[in-house]
C-alpha positions in Angstrom: 16.5 -24.2 4.0 15.2 -21.0 4.1 11.7 -20.2 5.8 9.2 -17.0 4.7 6.6 -16.4 7.2 3.1 -14.7 5.9 1.5 -12.4 8.8 -2.0 -12.2 7.6 -1.7 -15.2 5.6 -5.9 -15.5 5.3 -5.1 -12.5 2.7 -6.0 -15.3 -0.2 -5.0 -13.1 -3.0 -1.6 -11.4 -1.9 -0.8 -14.5 -0.3 -1.4 -17.3 -3.0 0.1 -15.1 -5.6 3.5 -14.5 -3.6 3.6 -18.0 -2.9 3.4 -18.8 -6.7 6.0 -16.3 -7.4 8.5 -17.2 -4.5 8.9 -20.7 -5.6 9.7 -20.2 -9.1 13.4 -19.0 -7.9 15.1 -22.3 -7.6 17.3 -20.7 -4.7 13.5 -20.8 -2.9 12.0 -23.8 -4.2 12.6 -25.9 -1.1 11.6 -23.2 1.6 9.8 -23.7 4.8 6.6 -21.2 4.2 5.3 -20.7 7.7 1.3 -19.5 7.2 0.4 -17.5 10.1 -3.5 -15.9 10.4 -5.8 -15.1 13.6 -8.8 -16.7 11.2 -9.2 -20.5 11.6 -11.5 -20.9 8.5 -9.1 -18.7 6.3 -6.0 -20.6 7.5 -7.5 -23.2 6.6 -8.1 -22.4 3.2 -4.8 -21.0 2.9 -3.2 -23.8 3.7 -4.8 -26.1 1.0 -4.2 -23.3 -1.7 -0.3 -23.2 -1.1 -0.3 -26.9 -0.7 -1.8 -27.2 -4.2 0.5 -24.8 -5.2 3.3 -26.9 -4.3 1.9 -30.4 -5.5 1.2 -28.6 -8.8 4.9 -27.5 -9.3 6.4 -30.0 -7.5 8.3 -27.9 -5.4 10.2 -29.6 -2.7 8.8 -26.6 -0.1 7.1 -27.4 3.2 4.2 -25.6 4.8 3.7 -24.3 8.5 0.0 -23.6 9.2 -0.4 -21.9 12.6 -2.3 -19.1 14.6 0.5 -18.6 16.6 2.6 -15.5 15.5 5.9 -16.6 17.8 6.2 -20.0 15.9 5.7 -18.7 12.4 8.6 -15.8 12.8 11.0 -17.9 14.5 13.8 -18.1 12.8 12.4 -16.8 9.6 14.7 -15.4 6.8 11.9 -13.1 5.4 8.3 -11.9 6.5 5.7 -10.7 4.5 2.5 -8.7 5.8 -0.8 -8.8 4.9 -3.2 -8.4 8.0 -6.1 -5.4 8.1 -6.7 -3.9 11.6 -10.7 -4.3 11.9 -13.3 -5.5 9.0 -15.6 -3.5 6.6 -18.0 -3.2 9.7 -15.1 -0.7 11.1 -13.6 0.5 8.4 -17.2 1.7 6.8 -16.9 4.4 9.1 -13.9 6.0 8.0 -15.8 6.8 4.7 -19.4 7.2 6.0 -18.4 9.7 9.0 -16.4 12.2 6.7 -18.8 11.9 4.0 -21.9 13.0 6.1 -19.8 16.2 7.0 -19.2 16.7 3.2 -15.4 14.9 2.7 -16.1 12.7 -0.1 -13.6 9.9 0.3 -13.1 7.3 -2.4 -11.1 4.1 -1.0 -9.7 5.7 1.9 -7.0 3.9 3.0 -4.0 5.7 2.7 -4.5 9.0 4.1 -6.7 11.5 5.0 -9.2 11.4 8.0 -10.0 7.3 6.7 -6.4 6.9 6.0 -5.2 8.1 9.6 -7.6 6.1 11.5 -6.6 3.2 9.8 -3.1 3.9 11.2 -4.2 4.6 14.5 -5.7 1.1 14.6 -3.5 -0.8 12.3 0.2 0.5 14.2 -0.2 -0.6 17.9 -0.6 -4.2 15.7 2.5 -3.7 13.7 5.0 -2.7 16.5 3.6 -6.0 18.1 4.7 -8.0 15.2 7.8 -5.7 14.1 8.6 -6.6 18.4 8.3 -10.4 17.9 10.5 -10.3 14.6 13.1 -8.8 17.1 12.6 -11.4 19.4 12.3 -14.2 17.4 14.0 -13.5 13.7 16.1 -10.1 14.2 18.0 -10.4 11.0 15.0 -11.1 9.2 13.5 -8.7 6.0 10.0 -7.7 6.5 7.8 -6.4 3.5 5.1 -5.2 4.2 1.9 -4.8 1.9 -0.6 -3.2 4.4 -1.9 -0.1 4.4 -1.6 2.6 5.2 1.5 2.2 3.7 3.5 5.5 4.6 2.5 5.9 8.3 2.7 2.1 9.0 6.2 2.2 7.5 7.4 5.7 9.4 6.1 3.9 12.7 7.7 0.6 12.4 11.0 2.2 11.3 10.7 4.8 13.9 10.1 2.5 16.9 12.1 -0.8 15.9 14.9 -2.0 14.6 13.2 -4.5 12.2 15.2 -4.2 8.5 11.6 -3.4 6.5 10.4 -1.5 3.3 6.7 -1.4 2.5 5.7 -2.5 -1.2 3.1 -1.6 -3.3 2.6 -2.3 -6.8 1.6 1.2 -7.9 4.5 1.9 -9.5 5.2 -0.9 -12.3 1.2 -1.3 -12.6 1.2 2.5 -13.7 4.6 2.0 -15.8 3.1 -0.9 -17.5 0.2 1.2 -18.2 1.8 4.1 -19.8 4.1 1.4 -22.1 0.3 0.1 -23.2 -0.8 3.5 -23.8 2.3 4.3 -26.6 2.5 0.9 -27.6 6.2 0.0 -26.2 7.4 -3.4 -24.8 7.8 -3.0 -21.2 11.2 -4.2 -21.3 12.2 -1.1 -23.6 11.0 1.2 -20.9 13.3 2.9 -18.2 12.0 5.3 -15.4 12.8 7.2 -12.6 10.2 7.6 -9.9 10.4 9.1 -6.1 8.0 11.1 -4.0 5.7 9.5 -1.5 3.5 6.2 -1.1 0.3 6.6 -4.3 1.6 9.6 -4.9 5.2 9.2 -6.3 6.1 10.7 -9.8 7.9 9.5 -12.9 10.5 12.1 -13.2 12.1 10.0 -16.0 9.9 7.9 -18.4 12.0 6.6 -21.2 11.3 4.6 -24.3 14.4 2.8 -25.4 16.6 5.6 -23.9 14.4 9.0 -25.3 11.5 10.7 -23.3 8.8 9.0 -23.7 6.0 12.0 -22.2 5.5 13.7 -25.7 4.3 10.4 -26.7 1.9 10.0 -23.3 0.5 13.6 -24.2 -0.5 12.4 -27.6 -1.8 9.2 -26.4 -4.3 11.3 -23.7 -5.6 13.0 -26.4 -7.4 9.9 -27.5 -11.0 9.9 -25.7 -10.3 6.3 -24.7 -7.5 6.5 -22.9 -8.6 9.8 -21.4 -11.7 8.5 -20.0 -9.4 5.6 -18.1 -8.0 7.7 -16.0 -9.3 11.2 -16.0 -7.8 12.6 -12.2 -4.2 11.2 -13.3 -4.4 12.9 -16.8 -5.3 15.8 -15.3 -3.0 15.9 -13.0 -0.3 15.2 -15.5 -1.9 17.7 -18.2 -1.5 20.8 -15.4 1.7 19.2 -13.7 3.7 17.7 -16.3 4.5 14.0 -14.5 2.7 11.4 -14.0 1.7 10.1 -10.9 1.6 6.4 -9.6 -1.8 5.0 -8.1 -5.2 5.0 -9.6 -7.4 8.4 -10.1 -9.9 7.0 -7.7 -7.0 7.3 -4.8 -6.0 10.3 -5.9 -8.9 11.7 -6.2 -8.7 12.0 -2.5 -5.3 13.5 -2.1 -5.6 16.7 -3.0 -7.9 19.6 -3.3 -8.8 19.8 -7.1 -11.2 17.0 -7.8 -13.6 16.1 -4.8 -14.6 19.2 -2.9 -17.9 19.8 -4.9 -20.7 17.3 -6.3 -20.3 18.9 -10.0 -16.3 18.4 -9.8 -17.1 14.6 -8.4 -19.3 13.8 -11.5 -16.8 15.6 -14.0 -13.8 14.4 -13.0 -14.3 11.1 -10.4 -17.6 9.5 -11.6 -16.6 7.8 -14.6 -12.9 7.5 -14.7 -11.3 6.5 -11.5 -11.4 2.9 -11.7 -14.1 2.6 -8.9 -17.2 3.4 -11.2 -19.1 4.5 -10.2 -17.0 6.2 -8.2 -19.0 6.5 -5.0 -18.5 4.9 -1.6 -21.9 3.3 -1.8 -20.6 1.1 -4.8 -17.4 0.3 -3.0 -19.1 -0.6 0.6 -21.2 -2.8 -1.6 -18.3 -4.6 -3.2 -16.6 -5.3 0.4 -19.1 -6.3 1.9 -20.4 -8.6 -1.4 -16.4 -10.1 -0.9 -17.2 -10.9 2.7 -19.9 -12.9 1.6 -18.4 -14.6 -1.3 -14.5 -15.3 -0.5 -15.0 -18.5 0.4 -16.8 -19.6 -2.7 -14.4 -18.0 -4.6 -11.5 -19.7 -2.8 -12.9 -23.1 -3.7 -13.5 -22.4 -7.0 -9.7 -21.7 -7.4 -9.1 -25.3 -5.1 -11.1 -27.0 -8.0 -9.3 -26.1 -10.7 -7.5 -28.6 -12.6 -4.6 -26.5 -13.6 -3.3 -23.4 -12.0 -0.8 -21.0 -13.4 2.5 -21.3 -12.1 4.1 -18.4 -14.0 5.8 -15.5 -12.1 4.4 -12.4 -11.6 5.4 -8.8 -11.2 5.0 -8.5 -7.6 8.4 -7.2 -5.5 8.7 -9.2 -2.8 10.0 -12.8 -4.2 12.6 -10.9 -6.1 13.9 -9.2 -3.3 13.9 -12.2 -1.1 15.5 -14.0 -3.6 18.1 -11.0 -4.0 19.1 -11.0 -0.2 18.9 -14.7 0.6 18.3 -16.7 -2.6 20.5 -17.0 -5.5 21.7 -13.1 -5.1 20.9 -11.7 -8.2 20.3 -8.1 -7.1 16.9 -6.3 -8.0 16.1 -2.6 -8.1 12.6 -1.8 -7.1 10.5 1.2 -5.3 10.1 1.0 -2.0 8.9 2.8 1.2 11.5 3.8 3.6 12.6 7.3 5.8 14.0 9.9 4.0 17.7 10.3 5.3 19.4 12.0 2.5 17.0 10.5 -0.1 14.3 13.4 -1.4 16.3 16.9 -0.5 12.9 18.6 -0.3 10.4 16.0 1.6 10.7 16.1 5.5 13.4 14.8 7.1 12.7 11.3 8.6 9.5 11.2 6.9 8.4 8.0 4.5 9.2 8.3 1.1 8.7 6.1 -1.7 11.9 6.0 -3.6 14.8 3.4 -5.7 15.9 0.9 -3.5 18.3 -1.8 -4.7 18.3 -5.2 -3.0 21.1 -7.7 -2.8 23.4 -9.7 0.0 24.1 -6.8 1.4 20.4 -6.0 2.4 18.4 -3.0 1.2 20.1 -0.1 -0.2 17.9 3.2 -0.6 18.8 5.4 -3.9 19.6 9.0 -3.2 17.3 10.8 -5.9 17.9 14.4 -5.3 15.0 17.4 -5.2 11.6 16.9 -6.9 10.3 19.6 -9.0 9.1 22.2 -6.5 5.3 22.1 -7.3 5.5 18.3 -6.8 7.5 19.0 -3.7 4.6 21.1 -2.3 1.8 18.4 -2.6 4.1 16.0 -1.1 5.0 17.9 1.5 1.7 18.7 2.7 0.7 15.2 2.6 3.6 13.8 4.4 3.9 16.5 7.0 0.2 15.2 7.7 1.4 11.7 7.7 4.2 12.4 10.3 1.6 14.0 12.9 -0.8 11.6 12.6 2.1 8.8 13.5 3.0 10.9 16.1 -0.7 11.2 17.6 -1.1 7.5 16.8 2.3 7.0 19.2 1.5 9.3 21.6 -1.9 8.8 22.4 -2.9 12.3 21.5 -6.0 13.2 20.0 -5.2 16.6 19.4 -2.6 15.7 16.9 -4.7 13.8 15.4 -7.1 16.4 14.8 -4.3 18.8 13.6 -3.3 16.4 10.9 -6.8 16.2 9.8 -7.1 19.8 9.8 -4.5 20.0 6.9 -5.4 17.3 4.8 -5.7 18.9 1.4 -9.2 17.5 0.9 -10.5 17.9 4.5 -9.5 21.8 4.4 -10.8 22.6 1.3 -14.7 21.6 2.5 -14.8 22.2 6.5 -14.2 24.6 8.9 -11.7 24.1 11.8 -14.8 23.4 14.3 -16.2 21.2 11.6 -13.3 18.8 11.4 -13.3 18.6 15.2 -16.6 17.4 15.4 -16.0 14.9 12.5 -12.9 13.8 14.3 -14.5 13.0 17.6 -17.5 11.2 16.0 -14.9 8.8 14.2 -12.9 8.7 17.7 -15.8 7.7 19.1 -16.5 4.7 16.6 -13.2 3.8 16.8 -12.3 3.9 20.6 -12.7 -0.3 20.8 -9.4 -0.3 18.5 -7.3 2.5 19.7 -5.7 1.3 23.4 -3.0 3.8 23.2 -5.5 6.5 23.5 -6.5 7.4 27.0 -9.0 10.1 25.6 -11.2 9.7 22.7 -12.3 13.1 22.4 -10.6 16.7 20.9 -11.4 19.4 23.4 
């Protein structure tokens, strides 16, 4: 009997989906599912949800629900992490303060000033989790779903011995979107995708072995398709390769789309996937979710029938490959760049194909990216490297320098304005940053 621990199990959507997927594999159907969260109410709800899945599928699995991380991790074969360090009421300042200075951020969970401060809050907690994994289940595989993906994975992989990778649905999600656009069955699509999290590139995208990029170019000539993903479609038309993750996210990661109000209106307001593409809407949605999550969970628990079909998230397939029935599985994951992408910084966090098997996780060498793509990835990856160093050393000046070179921030603000913005963000976040002795850039 295998054991899988969920740290941050109160992330209801993720935990419910991953549990459903895991139990569809016969080799994992009798596993022990250890649910850990610091919120009693969320923990109680997710325990009920997991038991409902087990009963509906008549699985021989067992459930542990605990607020004790050590209890959840003890003897685990696999660990899933879906935590959030600080709620909306601290996260909102990651967006609101830069916006006051003119840096109009859309989502703010990956990189740039917002993503960096989320990383500063989260890295100490993730390292604590990893230390517990080293102590209680040193051979376990950790799969991280928490953002900012690249900076968290870089910190954990650099500072601990835990075997881990970070997972994001953007690679398979975008691949499926492109297949729909060209009318191709997904089982006939193959691709090679590599870069950094949320900004990886389909270096190859083929339908039955033939280059499908000409078909994608034709598809986005249709207004109804172009308008679905304006930012990404513009990037494809000018950069020649399609990028992972939504237009809402990708509009933040470069200097082209969000540095002026007229550009935000033209490119970001109507086709980012976050209609109307401005922060006020996003904040409203997140705050509303805090008020409605219990109702939504209860509605799901009251359903007579639930969907037990396996989905497309990677985690269950990876666990099955490594300690289930051993069926090998290739996926895109986040690991450090040691001989994987030739023209990105050595040791930075990259998103590349990985093979999961009885041998564990084996990243696959990709080679160099097209030079113009590597330029954009390099800027963002080096900013992430510096931000991680700042988080680990508690050096606010390193954090400031990382934000100085963020593409969108540097397109909008002067150095002195950036310093003022960073100091204001430090002031709002100081209660969440125990690794810093000083909360001001001199």
